C-alpha positions as CSV (number, residue, x, y, z in Angstrom):
1,M,114.8,137.8,67.1
2,A,113.5,137.9,70.5
3,L,116.0,137.2,73.4
4,F,114.0,133.7,73.8
5,D,112.0,132.5,70.8
6,T,110.4,130.0,73.3
7,D,110.8,128.6,76.5
8,V,110.8,125.4,75.7
9,L,112.1,123.9,72.0
10,I,110.9,120.1,71.8
11,V,112.7,118.4,69.0
12,G,110.4,115.6,67.5
13,A,106.2,115.2,67.3
14,G,106.1,111.8,68.4
15,P,104.1,110.6,71.5
16,T,106.7,111.6,73.8
17,G,107.2,115.0,72.5
18,L,103.4,115.8,72.3
19,L,102.7,114.7,75.8
20,L,105.7,116.9,77.0
21,A,104.3,120.1,75.3
22,G,100.8,119.5,76.4
23,D,102.1,119.2,79.9
24,L,104.2,122.2,79.7
25,A,101.1,124.2,77.7
26,V,98.6,123.4,80.5
27,R,101.1,124.9,83.2
28,G,101.1,128.6,81.0
29,V,104.7,127.7,80.0
30,P,105.3,128.4,76.0
31,C,106.7,126.0,74.1
32,M,107.5,125.0,70.3
33,I,107.8,121.8,68.6
34,V,109.8,121.0,65.6
35,D,109.5,117.7,63.5
36,R,111.5,116.8,60.3
37,E,108.8,115.0,58.5
38,P,106.5,116.8,56.7
39,Q,103.2,115.1,57.5
40,G,103.1,112.8,60.6
41,S,103.0,108.9,59.8
42,K,100.2,106.9,58.9
43,L,102.2,103.5,60.1
44,S,103.0,102.6,63.8
45,R,105.8,100.6,65.2
46,A,104.4,100.8,68.6
47,F,100.8,99.9,69.8
48,V,100.4,98.4,73.1
49,V,99.7,100.9,76.0
50,H,100.2,99.5,79.7
51,A,98.3,100.9,82.9
52,R,100.5,103.2,84.0
53,T,100.6,105.0,80.9
54,L,96.8,105.0,80.9
55,E,96.5,106.4,84.4
56,Q,99.0,109.1,83.2
57,L,96.9,109.9,80.2
58,D,93.9,109.5,82.9
59,A,95.6,112.8,84.5
60,R,95.5,114.6,81.3
61,G,92.1,113.6,80.3
62,V,92.7,111.7,77.4
63,A,92.8,108.3,78.3
64,G,89.2,107.1,77.6
65,E,89.6,108.8,74.1
66,L,92.5,106.9,73.6
67,I,90.9,103.6,74.9
68,E,87.9,103.9,72.2
69,T,90.8,103.3,69.7
70,G,91.6,100.1,70.6
71,T,91.4,96.5,72.0
72,I,91.4,96.0,75.3
73,F,93.0,92.0,76.8
74,T,93.2,91.2,80.1
75,T,95.7,88.4,79.3
76,M,98.9,88.1,77.4
77,R,100.7,84.7,77.1
78,L,104.0,84.3,76.8
79,F,105.7,81.0,74.8
80,D,102.3,79.0,75.2
81,R,103.5,78.7,78.9
82,L,102.8,81.4,80.8
83,D,99.4,83.9,81.1
84,I,100.2,87.1,82.5
85,D,96.9,88.1,84.2
86,M,96.4,91.9,84.2
87,S,92.8,91.8,85.5
88,L,94.5,91.6,88.8
89,L,96.3,94.9,88.4
90,R,95.7,97.1,91.5
91,S,94.8,99.9,88.8
92,R,91.7,102.2,87.3
93,F,93.1,100.4,84.0
94,P,93.7,96.6,84.9
95,F,94.3,95.5,81.1
96,L,96.5,95.9,78.2
97,L,95.6,98.3,75.4
98,C,96.3,97.8,71.7
99,T,95.7,100.5,69.5
100,P,98.2,101.7,66.8
101,Q,100.7,104.3,67.6
102,Y,99.2,107.1,65.1
103,N,96.1,107.3,67.5
104,T,97.9,107.9,70.7
105,E,99.7,110.7,68.5
106,R,96.9,112.2,67.4
107,V,94.8,112.1,70.9
108,L,98.2,113.7,72.4
109,A,98.1,116.3,69.5
110,D,94.7,117.4,69.5
111,R,95.4,118.1,73.6
112,A,98.5,120.1,73.0
113,S,96.9,122.0,69.9
114,R,93.6,122.9,72.6
115,M,96.4,124.0,74.5
116,G,98.1,126.6,71.8
117,V,101.0,124.3,71.0
118,E,101.9,124.6,67.4
119,V,103.7,121.8,65.7
120,L,106.1,123.0,62.9
121,R,106.5,120.2,60.5
122,G,109.1,119.8,57.5
123,V,111.7,121.2,60.3
124,E,115.3,119.4,60.4
125,V,117.6,120.6,62.8
126,V,121.0,120.7,61.9
127,G,122.8,122.0,65.1
128,L,122.7,123.4,68.6
129,H,124.8,125.4,70.7
130,Q,124.0,126.2,74.6
131,D,125.3,128.6,76.8
132,A,124.7,129.6,80.7
133,D,121.4,131.4,79.8
134,G,120.0,129.0,76.7
135,V,120.1,127.0,73.8
136,D,120.6,128.0,70.4
137,V,119.1,125.7,67.4
138,N,120.0,125.7,63.9
139,M,117.0,124.5,62.0
140,R,116.7,123.9,58.0
141,I,113.2,125.5,57.2
142,D,112.7,125.3,53.0
143,R,116.3,124.8,52.5
144,T,117.3,128.1,54.6
145,V,119.0,127.7,57.8
146,H,117.5,129.6,60.9
147,T,118.6,129.9,64.5
148,R,115.8,130.1,67.2
149,R,116.7,130.6,71.1
150,A,115.1,128.7,73.8
151,K,116.0,128.4,77.6
152,F,115.7,124.7,77.3
153,V,115.4,121.7,74.6
154,V,114.5,118.4,74.4
155,G,115.6,116.1,72.0
156,A,112.2,113.7,71.9
157,D,113.2,112.8,68.0
158,G,113.8,109.2,68.3
159,A,116.5,106.4,68.0
160,R,118.6,108.6,65.2
161,S,118.3,111.3,67.5
162,V,119.8,114.4,65.7
163,V,119.7,116.4,69.1
164,R,121.7,113.6,70.9
165,D,124.4,113.5,68.2
166,A,124.6,117.4,68.5
167,L,125.7,116.8,72.0
168,G,127.9,114.3,71.3
169,V,126.3,112.1,73.8
170,P,127.3,108.1,73.2
171,F,124.2,105.3,72.4
172,L,125.8,102.5,74.6
173,G,124.7,99.2,73.8
174,R,124.4,96.8,71.1
175,S,122.6,95.1,68.4
176,A,120.5,92.5,70.1
177,V,118.7,90.7,67.3
178,E,119.0,91.3,63.2
179,S,116.6,90.6,60.8
180,V,112.8,91.0,63.1
181,M,110.1,91.4,60.3
182,L,107.2,93.3,60.9
183,A,103.7,93.0,58.8
184,D,100.7,94.8,59.4
185,V,97.8,92.5,57.7
186,R,94.5,90.9,57.9
187,L,93.8,87.2,58.7
188,R,91.7,84.7,57.2
189,R,92.1,82.5,60.5
190,P,92.8,84.4,63.5
191,P,94.7,82.7,66.3
192,T,92.8,81.3,69.1
193,R,94.5,83.9,71.4
194,E,95.0,87.0,69.7
195,L,97.7,88.9,72.2
196,A,100.6,86.2,71.9
197,L,104.0,85.9,72.2
198,E,105.1,82.5,70.5
199,A,108.7,81.0,70.0
200,G,110.3,77.7,69.1
201,A,113.0,76.1,67.6
202,E,112.5,78.0,64.2
203,G,112.0,81.3,65.6
204,F,109.4,83.4,67.9
205,C,106.2,85.1,66.3
206,F,104.3,87.8,68.2
207,I,100.4,88.5,67.0
208,A,98.2,91.3,68.3
209,P,95.2,92.8,66.8
210,F,94.8,96.7,66.3
211,G,90.8,96.6,66.4
212,D,90.2,97.7,63.1
213,G,90.2,94.2,61.6
214,R,94.1,94.1,60.9
215,Y,96.7,92.4,62.9
216,R,100.3,93.4,63.9
217,I,102.7,90.3,63.4
218,I,106.2,90.5,64.7
219,A,108.6,87.6,64.0
220,W,112.1,86.2,63.5
221,D,113.2,83.2,61.4
222,R,116.4,81.5,62.7
223,R,116.9,80.1,59.4
224,R,116.6,83.2,57.3
225,Q,118.9,86.1,59.1
226,L,118.9,89.0,56.2
227,P,120.2,92.3,56.2
228,S,117.6,95.2,57.4
229,S,117.4,96.2,54.1
230,A,116.6,93.3,52.5
231,P,112.8,93.3,51.5
232,V,110.1,91.4,53.4
233,T,107.6,89.0,51.1
234,L,103.9,88.2,52.6
235,Q,105.4,84.5,51.8
236,E,108.2,85.2,54.1
237,V,105.9,86.3,57.3
238,S,103.6,83.7,56.4
239,D,105.8,80.9,56.5
240,I,107.5,81.4,59.9
241,V,104.4,82.3,61.5
242,R,103.0,78.9,60.3
243,R,106.3,76.9,61.4
244,V,106.1,78.9,65.1
245,M,102.3,79.0,65.5
246,G,101.5,75.6,64.0
247,A,98.7,76.6,62.0
248,D,98.4,78.9,58.7
249,L,96.6,82.0,59.5
250,G,96.1,83.2,56.1
251,L,97.6,86.6,55.9
252,Y,96.5,88.8,53.7
253,D,95.8,92.6,52.4
254,V,99.3,93.9,53.4
255,R,99.4,97.4,54.7
256,W,103.1,97.5,55.7
257,L,106.0,95.1,55.5
258,T,109.6,96.0,56.8
259,R,112.4,94.5,58.3
260,F,114.8,95.9,61.1
261,H,117.1,94.8,63.4
262,S,116.9,95.6,67.2
263,D,119.2,97.3,69.4
264,E,119.5,97.6,73.2
265,R,121.1,101.3,73.7
266,Q,121.1,103.9,76.5
267,V,122.7,107.3,76.9
268,P,124.7,107.9,80.4
269,H,123.0,111.3,80.8
270,Y,119.7,112.2,80.4
271,R,120.5,115.9,80.5
272,V,123.2,117.9,79.2
273,G,123.0,121.4,80.7
274,R,120.0,122.6,79.3
275,V,119.4,119.9,77.0
276,F,117.3,116.9,78.0
277,L,117.1,113.7,76.0
278,A,113.5,111.9,76.4
279,G,112.1,108.6,74.9
280,D,114.0,106.6,71.7
281,A,116.4,109.4,71.9
282,A,117.6,108.1,75.2
283,H,116.9,104.6,75.5
284,V,115.8,101.9,72.5
285,H,115.2,98.1,73.1
286,S,113.3,94.9,71.8
287,P,109.8,95.5,71.1
288,V,109.1,92.2,73.1
289,G,107.3,93.1,76.1
290,G,105.8,96.5,74.6
291,Q,107.8,98.9,76.7
292,G,109.1,101.7,74.5
293,M,106.4,104.2,73.8
294,N,105.2,103.8,77.1
295,T,108.6,104.5,78.9
296,G,109.0,107.6,76.7
297,L,105.5,108.9,77.7
298,Q,106.5,108.6,81.1
299,D,110.0,110.2,80.5
300,A,108.0,113.5,79.3
301,A,105.3,112.9,82.6
302,N,108.3,113.0,84.9
303,L,110.2,116.0,83.0
304,G,107.5,118.4,82.3
305,W,106.4,119.6,85.6
306,K,110.1,120.2,86.3
307,L,111.0,122.2,83.2
308,A,107.7,124.2,84.0
309,A,109.0,124.9,87.8
310,A,112.5,126.1,86.5
311,V,110.9,128.4,83.6
312,Q,108.4,130.0,86.2
313,G,111.4,130.4,88.8
314,W,110.0,127.9,91.5
315,A,112.0,125.0,91.0
316,P,114.2,124.3,93.9
317,D,117.9,123.3,93.3
318,G,118.6,120.0,91.6
319,T,115.5,119.7,90.6
320,L,115.8,119.3,86.7
321,D,118.5,116.7,88.1
322,T,115.9,114.4,89.4
323,Y,115.1,113.7,85.8
324,H,118.2,111.8,84.8
325,A,118.1,110.3,89.1
326,E,114.8,108.9,88.4
327,R,114.4,108.2,84.6
328,H,117.6,106.2,83.8
329,P,117.5,103.6,86.2
330,V,113.7,103.0,84.9
331,G,115.2,102.9,81.2
332,R,117.7,100.5,82.6
333,M,115.4,97.9,83.8
334,V,113.1,98.2,80.9
335,L,116.5,97.3,78.9
336,R,116.9,94.1,81.3
337,L,113.1,93.3,80.9
338,S,112.8,93.3,77.2
339,G,116.4,92.1,77.2
340,R,115.8,89.0,79.0
341,L,112.1,88.3,77.2
342,L,114.0,88.6,73.9
343,T,116.7,86.0,75.0
344,T,113.9,83.7,76.3
345,A,112.4,84.2,72.9
346,L,115.4,83.1,70.9
347,A,116.5,80.3,73.2
348,R,119.9,80.2,71.6
349,T,121.2,78.7,75.0
350,R,120.8,75.7,77.0
351,R,120.2,77.9,80.0
352,A,117.3,80.1,78.0
353,R,115.5,77.0,76.9
354,A,115.2,75.8,80.6
355,A,114.0,79.0,81.5
356,R,111.3,79.2,78.7
357,A,110.3,75.8,80.4
358,A,110.0,76.6,83.6
359,L,108.1,79.9,83.1
360,P,104.6,77.9,84.1
361,I,106.3,77.9,87.8
362,V,106.0,82.0,88.0
363,N,101.9,81.3,88.1
364,L,102.4,78.8,91.3
365,F,103.9,81.5,93.3
366,P,101.3,84.7,93.4
367,P,103.7,87.1,94.9
368,A,105.9,86.3,91.6
369,A,103.0,86.9,89.0
370,Q,102.1,90.0,91.0
371,R,105.6,91.3,90.5
372,L,105.5,90.3,87.0
373,R,102.5,91.8,86.0
374,E,103.6,95.1,88.0
375,T,106.6,95.1,86.3
376,M,105.2,94.8,82.6
377,S,102.3,97.4,83.1
378,G,105.0,100.4,84.7
379,L,102.6,99.9,88.2
380,A,105.9,98.9,90.0
381,I,108.1,101.9,89.1
382,S,109.1,103.8,91.6
383,Y,111.4,106.9,92.3
384,P,114.2,107.1,95.0
385,A,113.5,108.4,98.3
386,P,115.3,110.0,100.8
387,A,116.7,108.0,104.1
388,A,114.5,107.6,106.9
389,S,111.2,109.1,104.9
390,H,107.8,107.0,105.0
391,P,107.7,104.2,103.2
392,L,105.2,105.5,100.7
393,T,107.7,108.2,99.4
394,G,108.5,107.7,95.7
395,R,105.9,105.2,95.2
396,R,103.1,105.4,92.5
397,V,99.3,106.8,94.1
398,P,96.6,104.8,92.8
399,D,93.5,107.0,91.9
400,V,92.3,108.1,95.2
401,R,88.5,109.0,95.8
402,L,88.0,112.5,96.5
403,T,85.2,114.8,98.4
404,G,83.6,118.0,96.9
405,E,83.6,118.5,93.2
406,A,87.1,117.1,92.7
407,G,85.9,113.7,92.4
408,R,89.4,111.5,91.7
409,L,92.8,112.5,92.6
410,Y,93.9,112.0,88.6
411,E,91.1,114.7,87.7
412,A,92.8,116.8,90.4
413,L,96.2,116.0,88.9
414,R,95.1,117.5,85.5
415,E,95.8,120.9,86.2
416,G,99.4,120.4,86.4
417,R,99.5,121.1,90.3
418,F,100.9,119.1,93.3
419,V,98.0,117.7,95.5
420,L,98.0,117.5,99.2
421,L,95.6,114.6,100.8
422,A,94.8,115.8,104.1
423,P,91.3,115.5,105.5
424,A,89.7,118.8,105.9
425,G,90.9,120.5,108.9
426,E,93.9,118.8,109.4
427,P,96.3,121.2,111.2
428,A,99.4,119.9,108.9
429,A,97.7,121.4,105.9
430,T,95.5,124.4,107.8
431,E,98.8,125.8,109.4
432,T,101.1,125.6,106.4
433,P,100.9,127.9,103.7
434,L,100.3,126.3,100.3
435,P,101.8,127.7,97.1
436,A,99.6,128.2,94.3
437,H,100.8,125.1,92.3
438,V,99.6,123.1,95.2
439,L,96.1,121.9,95.5
440,H,94.7,120.5,99.0
441,A,92.2,118.5,98.3
442,T,90.5,115.3,101.1
443,P,90.4,112.1,100.6
444,R,86.8,110.3,101.3
445,S,89.1,107.5,103.1
446,P,90.2,108.4,106.4
447,R,92.3,105.6,106.3
448,L,95.1,107.4,104.3
449,P,98.1,108.9,105.5
450,L,98.8,112.2,104.5
451,M,100.5,112.6,101.4
452,L,101.7,115.2,99.4
453,V,101.6,114.1,95.4
454,R,103.9,115.0,92.5
455,P,102.3,116.2,89.1
456,D,103.1,112.8,87.7
457,G,101.3,110.7,90.4
458,Y,104.4,110.1,92.8
459,V,104.6,110.2,96.4
460,A,106.9,113.7,97.0
461,W,106.2,113.2,101.0
462,A,104.0,111.2,103.4
463,S,103.2,110.9,107.1
464,T,100.5,110.0,109.6
465,A,98.6,112.9,111.4
466,E,99.9,111.0,114.7
467,D,103.4,112.4,114.0
468,P,104.4,115.0,116.5
469,A,107.0,116.7,113.2
470,V,103.8,116.3,110.9
471,V,103.9,120.0,110.3
472,S,107.6,120.7,110.3
473,S,107.8,117.8,108.1
474,L,105.6,119.0,105.6
475,R,107.2,122.5,105.6
476,S,110.6,121.0,104.7
477,A,108.9,119.1,102.0
478,L,107.2,121.7,100.2
479,T,110.4,123.6,100.5
480,A,112.2,120.7,99.0
481,W,110.2,120.1,96.0
482,C,107.9,123.3,95.5
483,G,110.1,126.0,96.3
484,L,108.2,127.1,99.1
485,P,110.4,129.6,101.7
486,R,110.9,128.5,105.4
487,S,109.0,131.8,106.3
488,T,106.3,132.6,103.8
489,S,102.7,134.0,103.7
490,I,101.7,132.9,99.8
491,R,98.0,131.9,100.0
492,T,96.5,128.7,101.1
493,A,95.1,126.5,98.5
494,R,91.4,125.7,99.1
495,A,90.3,122.0,99.6
496,Q,87.0,123.4,97.6
497,D,89.1,124.3,94.5
498,S,87.7,122.2,91.7
499,P,90.2,121.3,89.1
500,R,89.4,121.9,85.4
501,R,87.8,118.9,83.3
């Protein structure tokens, strides 16, 4: 066995693991995915893709392909009282996309495969041990335990994560609601509002179309609380849908029926030495709001370029620690958001019922409504910035039109590099040597501030050309984020460099 069998070993071939593997591969970092399931699942728990996730997929060249598999919605209704208008989002993707999770997995698996990533299925991880230099992972293949060594390991193996258990990391939280029913069916009489969460005294019901003639129903019956192991009948789901929706929708042709309990849990640390946790291995919450898969994909988008920087040797000290520092608060925020929506749906207390009754007030205050839609879509996510930074530092960058062949910022990001947005001939760019992993691109708008955009589409640094310290400020940012020595002769990346399509 070689000293290292791979640089990064990813446990779990769901959306989170697949996006991460593709991100590593596009940067030339050898990686391996193992998954205990012999074949990918044809069933789907997740089905909503939000705007920020679509932006991340656009930065990988696969957003359009995924959109073709699903149904677009510009409005989501909550509790028959509040319409969330996603068409007002300031994004290239001002909508919700409904598509089964297996479509997202297929698109990401195809991308990873094109990059040369191999998924080893039917491989069960049974333990791991890490030292100062790497991680030894014990895995069972055809009833025989083998050991593979990697520089880093990522546990993206779901809510029952073996990697998390092997690390001894607690999964803190609680069971939020029992006996939630899930059904994938056809409807003889579809509802007038196809993407809606309805709730009442009897329970709650969420209905969304997959785009292939089937509908996903998530329902909870206050009268009938059974253990997760209890079987579900179509009549049982039909009954609670009728009582909550006020109409018989004619459920038939069942593809999947199951009952589950919903937890709200999060690990205290996303990094333990050379091992990282991402997606459901790091956080789980109720399906209300459709946040789970989206949060996991954005975990991967945050972690991938940082792992690549560490493997390739240019990561400044502390880069890997920023994964926990940035993503753990986001996971906590998502738990709170989905928890509040679930509490409102269950309405077990007078306060929760009053909150549900007051929901229409949100639309009377445009800033509050915009904040809600941006939070649910992921566009409101931002990361901590150093004191006295430009106000844009840490915030998401919308797509920006560029001059030349680059076209758009999110097309330029497809190479996995940082992008310095600065006018052609700007001294801050021409007088600063840029590492090979930083691309200089020229925005069409002359009004934009100078920005160093991270590979995951967030601002690492921003300034104005009028700032007398702009050159030294940019050099400091390049040192802090890109490993640029304070005195260096690294070649400058040219503005006309064209990213791969």
